[in-house]
N, C-alpha and C positions, 0 to 999 in steps of 0.2 A: 501169358506176354512171350516172346522167345526174344535171348543177345547171344551175340555169340564173343565171346571174350578168351585171350590165349592165355599161359596161364605157366610152370617150370614146374616141372614134380622135383622136390627136394631128395628124393629117399626118401620121404615118409609123407608125405601132405602134398596137395597142390599149393603155389603159389602166386594168386593176379598176378598179370599187369596191368592192372586197372581197375578199379574198386563199382560191384554193381549194383545195378542200380536196385535194389532191393531191401523191405524194410527188414528183420531183423524178426526169425525163428518164422522166413521164409521157406515151404517145402518146396526143394528146385530139382527137379533130372536130368546127372550128368553122364553125356554120349562123353569119353574119351575117344579125342582121335593125336595120332602123332606128326606135327613137319618137321620136314626135313632142315636141320638146323643153319642157319645163315652161309658159314662157310661151303657147305653140300650142295648149294644150286649155282649153276653154272655160271659164268663167266660173259657179263656181255664180249660182242666184239670189240669196243672202245677201250673196255677195262682190260683185254688180254692186250694190244696193241698200244697203249699205256704203258703195261706192265715192259714188255722188252725193250721200251727206253734204248729205241734206234735213236743213230743220230747221223745228218747229214743236209745237204744243201738243203736251204730258206727255200732255190726257185724247183723244186723238186718236183709238184707240181702242176708248173705254168714247163719243166723243158722232161717228162717225166717216157716223150723219146726217145728221148736224143741220150738221156744218162741207162736206157736201157737198151738199144740199138745203135748208138751212135751219133755220129750228122749222120740230118736224114739230108739232102736233097731235093727241096720245093719240087711242086711240077712246072714252075713257072720258070729256070733256070735249063 
C-alpha cells in the first residue's frame, strides 16, 4: 500500500500534516522530497493585479479606447 502525505521537519523529527492509515508497529519506507513554501510560489495574474490596488473610473472596461487614445470619432461621422 502507498500513501502520499506532507510533513514539516521541526529540527528533530517530521510532524505529519494528516494522520496515517497504518496500524502501530507497521514498517514503512520513507523518501524525503522538499517542497517550495507557499510564499515562494509565483502569484497568479489576478493576485498581482489585486495587490496593485489600482483606482479608476468604473467604466474603464467599457471605454478603454477613449481613456487610452482620447475621444474617438466613429467611422459613420
